[in-house]
C-alpha positions in Angstrom: 61.1 -29.1 -210.9 62.4 -32.1 -208.8 65.0 -30.1 -207.0 62.6 -27.3 -205.9 62.5 -27.2 -202.0 59.1 -27.5 -200.3 57.3 -24.2 -200.7 54.6 -22.9 -198.4 51.2 -22.0 -200.0 48.8 -19.6 -198.3 45.4 -21.1 -199.1 42.9 -18.3 -199.4 39.2 -18.9 -199.8 35.9 -19.1 -197.9 35.9 -20.9 -194.6 32.4 -20.3 -193.3 30.7 -23.7 -193.8 31.5 -27.4 -193.3 31.8 -27.7 -197.1 34.3 -24.9 -197.2 36.3 -26.3 -194.3 36.3 -29.9 -195.6 36.9 -28.9 -199.2 39.8 -26.6 -198.3 41.5 -29.4 -196.3 41.0 -32.1 -198.9 42.3 -29.9 -201.7 45.4 -28.9 -199.7 46.1 -32.5 -198.8 45.8 -33.5 -202.5 48.1 -30.7 -203.8 50.8 -31.8 -201.2 50.4 -35.4 -202.3 50.4 -34.8 -206.0 53.4 -32.5 -205.8 55.4 -34.9 -203.7 55.2 -32.3 -200.9 56.9 -29.6 -203.0 53.8 -27.5 -202.3 52.4 -27.5 -198.7 49.5 -25.4 -197.8 49.0 -23.0 -194.8 45.2 -23.2 -194.1 43.9 -20.1 -192.4 41.2 -22.2 -190.8 44.0 -23.9 -188.9 45.4 -20.6 -187.8 42.3 -19.5 -185.8 43.1 -18.1 -182.3 40.2 -18.4 -179.9 39.5 -15.1 -178.2 41.3 -13.1 -180.8 39.9 -9.6 -181.7 38.9 -9.0 -185.3 42.0 -7.0 -185.9 44.3 -9.6 -184.3 42.7 -12.2 -186.6 43.2 -10.1 -189.7 46.8 -9.2 -188.7 47.7 -12.9 -188.2 46.2 -14.0 -191.5 47.9 -11.1 -193.5 51.3 -11.8 -191.9 51.0 -15.5 -192.7 50.1 -14.6 -196.2 53.2 -12.2 -196.6 55.5 -14.9 -195.1 54.2 -17.5 -197.6 56.3 -18.5 -200.7 53.2 -18.9 -202.9 49.4 -18.3 -202.6 46.3 -20.0 -203.9 43.0 -18.1 -204.1 39.7 -19.8 -204.5 37.5 -17.5 -206.5 34.2 -19.3 -206.2 30.7 -17.9 -205.7 28.3 -15.6 -207.6 30.4 -12.9 -206.0 34.0 -13.3 -204.8 34.5 -13.4 -201.1 35.7 -10.0 -200.1 38.4 -11.2 -197.7 39.9 -13.4 -200.4 40.1 -10.4 -202.8 41.8 -8.3 -200.1 44.3 -11.2 -199.5 44.9 -11.5 -203.3 45.7 -7.9 -203.7 48.1 -8.0 -200.7 49.8 -10.9 -202.4 50.3 -9.0 -205.6 51.6 -6.0 -203.6 54.2 -8.4 -202.3 54.8 -10.0 -205.6 54.0 -13.4 -204.4 53.5 -16.0 -207.2 49.8 -16.9 -207.2 47.3 -19.3 -208.6 43.6 -18.5 -208.8 41.3 -21.5 -209.1 37.6 -21.4 -209.8 35.6 -24.6 -209.7 32.1 -22.9 -209.8 30.4 -23.4 -213.1 28.3 -20.2 -212.8 29.5 -17.4 -215.1 29.4 -14.8 -212.3 29.6 -11.1 -213.2 32.7 -11.1 -215.3 33.6 -7.9 -217.3 36.4 -9.7 -219.2 35.8 -12.7 -221.5 38.6 -14.7 -219.9 37.5 -14.4 -216.3 34.0 -14.8 -214.7 34.6 -12.1 -212.1 35.2 -8.4 -211.8 37.8 -7.1 -214.1 39.5 -5.2 -211.3 40.7 -8.5 -209.9 42.1 -9.6 -213.3 45.4 -9.4 -215.3 47.9 -9.1 -212.4 51.4 -10.5 -213.1 52.8 -13.7 -211.7 49.4 -15.2 -211.6 48.1 -18.4 -213.2 44.3 -18.9 -213.5 42.5 -22.2 -213.6 38.8 -22.0 -214.4 37.2 -25.5 -213.9 33.7 -26.6 -214.3 33.6 -28.9 -211.2 30.0 -30.1 -212.0 30.8 -31.4 -215.5 34.0 -33.1 -214.2 32.0 -34.7 -211.3 29.4 -36.0 -213.6 32.0 -37.5 -216.0 33.7 -39.3 -213.2 30.4 -40.4 -211.8 29.6 -42.2 -215.0 32.7 -44.3 -214.5 31.4 -45.7 -211.3 28.6 -48.3 -212.2 25.4 -48.6 -210.2 25.2 -51.8 -208.2 21.6 -51.4 -207.1 18.7 -49.0 -207.4 19.3 -47.5 -203.9 22.6 -46.2 -205.0 20.9 -43.2 -206.7 19.3 -42.3 -203.4 22.0 -43.1 -200.9 25.0 -42.6 -203.0 27.7 -45.0 -201.8 29.9 -44.0 -204.7 29.8 -40.3 -204.0 32.8 -40.1 -201.7 35.0 -41.9 -204.2 33.8 -39.6 -207.0 34.4 -36.5 -204.9 37.9 -37.6 -204.0 38.7 -38.2 -207.7 37.3 -34.7 -208.5 39.5 -33.1 -205.8 42.6 -34.8 -207.2 41.7 -33.5 -210.8 41.5 -30.0 -209.4 44.6 -30.4 -207.3 46.6 -31.6 -210.4 45.5 -28.5 -212.3 46.6 -26.4 -209.3 50.0 -28.1 -209.1 50.6 -27.6 -212.8 49.7 -23.9 -212.5 52.2 -23.5 -209.6 54.9 -25.2 -211.8 54.2 -22.6 -214.5 54.0 -19.5 -212.3 57.4 -20.4 -210.7 58.8 -19.9 -214.1 57.8 -16.3 -214.1 60.5 -13.9 -212.6 59.8 -11.1 -210.3 59.7 -7.7 -212.1 61.1 -6.0 -209.0 64.7 -4.8 -208.6 66.5 -5.6 -205.3 66.0 -2.0 -204.1 62.3 -2.1 -205.0 61.8 -5.4 -203.2 63.3 -3.9 -200.0 61.2 -0.8 -200.3 58.0 -2.7 -200.9 58.5 -5.1 -198.0 59.4 -2.2 -195.6 56.2 -0.6 -196.7 54.2 -3.7 -196.3 55.4 -3.8 -192.6 53.7 -0.5 -192.1 50.8 -0.1 -194.6 48.3 -2.6 -193.0 48.6 -0.8 -189.6 49.5 -4.0 -187.7 48.8 -3.7 -184.0 51.9 -5.6 -183.0 55.1 -3.7 -182.4 56.5 -2.1 -185.6 60.0 -3.4 -185.0 58.7 -6.9 -184.6 56.8 -6.9 -187.8 59.7 -5.3 -189.7 62.0 -8.1 -188.4 59.5 -10.8 -189.6 59.3 -9.3 -193.0 63.1 -8.7 -193.3 63.5 -12.4 -192.5 60.8 -13.2 -195.0 62.4 -11.2 -197.7 65.8 -12.9 -197.0 64.3 -16.4 -197.2 62.4 -15.6 -200.5 65.7 -14.4 -202.0 67.4 -17.6 -201.0 64.7 -19.5 -202.8 64.9 -17.2 -205.9 61.4 -16.0 -205.4 62.4 -12.4 -205.2 65.5 -10.4 -206.3 
């Protein structure tokens, strides 16, 4: 995999709290670091445009997703974030190689034994899934950092080091999953790829000029073909 050029990852997940924002940024940085910058994330939280209308914000994120080479979807929570699920389905319509990562140890409402979420979000091609019990990993790492004084249990001076190690464990699993999913070829023919990307330029009802959107996705398809991501 050493000769693979840097590929852009659309990083999809919750971004509503400081924990979401910080966790996304730390994981994205660790993925880039551990992959020697083969995988570089596009964080939607960094794409926010002050003063945008809800549709402009949606359009901007969807277009960035479709332009991305790969996509990462964080499927955490007792219920999956609805926006992340929409983005996942858009990625599958576009045949974008994807990785789903869940670090939430709760079993959720899964209908399939393999996955702790609704079966309608399962079994799509060119997708690798990593279900990780972050709490168990955190506790195992925590045990490797000895206490120096009693106050460490209250004001945990080790916690940031433990958390950074946890993030790197998850990031390595994600990097390995991207390596695997890139070995899965597209099932589309060249004619199908052109038809699909032409339809994706129209299907979401982008507010921008249709000819501009079509040009962006034509360029996207051309670049993905050059990188052997699509036929």
